[in-house]
ZAFI-651320 format. One record per residue (C-alpha): residue in one letter; x, y, z. Coordinates in steps of 0.5 Angstrom, whole numbers, plus 500, padded with zeros to 3 digits. Layout:
AXYZ
...
//
This chain:
M368770099
R372765101
S377766107
T384764107
T383758111
S378756107
F381757100
V387753103
C383747105
W379747097
F386748094
A389742098
A382737097
Q381739089
L389737088
L388731092
L382730088
T386731082
C392727083
L389721086
S382721081
T378718087
V371722086
T367721081
V360724082
Y359731086
A353729091
D352735096
E354739101
I351739108
A351744114
S355741121
E355745127
D363747125
Y363746118
V360745111
V361738109
A362736101
V359729100
D361726093
V361719091
V366715089
T363710086
D357706087
G354699084
L356696090
N351691093
H350692100
P357694102
W360692109
S366695110
L372699107
A380698107
F385703104
L392700100
P398702101
N398704093
G391708093
D387703092
M381701096
L377694098
V370694099
T366687102
E359685099
R355682104
V353677098
G361673099
A364679094
L371683095
R372688091
L377692088
I377700087
K382702083
D384710081
G377711083
K373706079
L370700081
I373694078
K367690075
K371683076
P371681084
V377679087
S379672086
G382666090
L376667096
P372660098
K365660097
L362664103
K354664106
E350669105
H345667111
G339673114
Q345679117
G351675115
G355674110
L362677108
M363682113
D369687115
V376687112
V382689115
L390689113
D395686117
P399692121
D406689116
F401689110
E407692106
N412686107
N407680108
R401682104
W396679109
I388681109
Y383679114
L376677112
A371676118
Y364672115
A358668116
G361660115
E357654115
N358647117
K353641119
E352644126
G350651122
I353658121
S357662126
T362668125
E368666122
V375669120
L380668114
R386671112
G390670105
K395674101
L393680097
I397679090
D394683085
D387682084
R387675088
L388671094
E393667095
D395662101
V388663104
E387659111
V382660117
I384662123
F378663127
V371659127
A366661133
N363655136
G356655138
K353655130
T346656130
S341656124
G339663126
G340669121
R342675126
H347678130
F354675128
G358681130
G363681124
R368687126
L376687126
L381691129
F388690130
D391693136
N398697137
E401690140
G399687133
K393682136
L387681132
F379683135
I374680133
T367682135
L361677136
G353677137
D349673141
R346670134
G339671137
Q339667143
R341671149
D343667154
P349664151
S352671152
Q353670159
D356663158
L364663157
N364656154
T361659148
H364664143
T357667143
G356674145
S364676146
L369679144
I375675141
R382676142
I388672138
N394673135
A394674127
D396666126
G390665130
S393662136
V391664143
P395670147
E398668153
D395674157
N388673155
P383673161
F380667161
I385663158
N387659165
V380658167
E377651166
G371651161
A372657158
Q374658151
P381662151
E380667145
I374671149
Y377677152
S370680154
Y363677155
G356680155
H355683149
R349683144
N352684137
I359688137
Q358692130
G363698131
I370698134
D377702134
L382705139
K382710143
P387715140
G394715143
T392708147
N392701146
I384702150
V379698145
W372701145
T366699142
H359699140
E353694140
H347694138
G341693143
P334691143
Q328697143
G333702145
G339701149
D345701144
E351702147
I358705147
N363700151
I370702154
I373695153
A377692159
P380685159
G375680163
D370684164
N362682164
Y358688159
G351685162
W347683156
P341680157
V342680164
I342688164
T340693159
Y337700157
G333697152
V326693152
N322687149
Y320689142
V313690141
I311689148
G316694151
T317690157
K323689161
I329685159
G333681165
V333685172
G334692169
T339697168
H345695173
K347689177
E354688181
G359685177
M357688170
E359694166
Q355700165
P356703158
M360710157
Y354712152
Y348709150
W342711146
T334710147
P331710142
S336705138
I339708132
A342702130
P350704130
S354700125
G361702123
M365706129
M372710128
F376716132
Y378721127
T385723128
G386727121
D387734119
E381735114
F377736120
P381740125
L376742130
W373734130
K380731132
D379725137
N371726136
L367719135
F363718129
V358712128
G354710123
S346710124
L343704120
K336706122
F336713121
G341714116
L346718120
L353720121
V353722129
R359725132
L361725139
D365729142
I368727148
E372729154
A375724159
D371719157
Q365722158
V360725151
I360732152
H356733145
E352729140
E351732133
R347728128
L349728121
L347726114
D339725116
N338720111
K340724105
F344717103
G340712107
R343706112
V350708114
R354702114
D362703115
V365709117
R373710116
Q378715116
G382715109
P389717109
D387724106
G384725112
A377725109
I371721112
Y369715108
L362712109
L358706106
T351706104
D348699105
S343698100
P343694093
N346699090
G350702095
A355707095
L362709097
L362716099
R368722101
L366727106
T371733105
N372740108
S369746105
G368751109
T365754115
P358756116
K356762114
//
């Protein structure tokens, strides 16, 4: 028999499903330390989905790495992609990546997309914005182009985040080249901070440093694929891929150097030899947390909803390598407990988002990728 609390949670979830018609297929239940978690498929048929955004009317936007922006309306995947995007380049790990809404989206209709952009010099991460009108983009404009374009297909970063001041953060990677991450003359291996129109904030840390790119907020990163704000603050947290080991979670401070490739907890692939000088060097920041061996993290969010009350302010990270949803319990900016969920039941987890209903939404990275919805189905027996 269900407890009263469990029944209320169950009834509320069923009522929400009926009203929004967001879930189409029942998938599974998984047990966590605190809850029995129902996992439902909102939709499948997505081609390597990369990112998810929720629209105020209950619709959802999903990016596909191949270059399509898809609309999910009333729980159904619209067959025709959103029109108005320029031709985008899918190249190696790059393609169409993150999507976020402008903080004032309901009034200005701007959405922002990160993607791999190409010119005669090569390929790098770029960001555009356009106004979403029904199922099309209008007034599309490119607001950021990372310099240091190359022909390589690795480490594009590609996550976007608006902070509480309306500044846009763009995560980048080292593009497989390592050393440029320590060079302020290139955007490679850095975290970028710009205004919503692409201009540079006057308080960026390197704006008055000769030879430095003024958009850089922090540097020494390998490949940042997770970013969020700590709840109740304007403090940016990120995670990035290490090499063989050394995936990191970092608390970002303006102007700081996070060490790659001079310091790392990872080692060279196959041969396992040391990279750089080791794990520490004066003037370079230590990660708040790291994984060895690597989990290949992608997607990250602090949970603040009511669906899973015991998980408030926990940090959730997707894993590509092991198909995990990793839950981190944090106190005083320290991880005090880690729990690993899913155990590769649904494949590579590319993105992790909290929905407006308090449920946890995941995207799985495959040619037939799915959007999953996780809800509270009670407490373990």
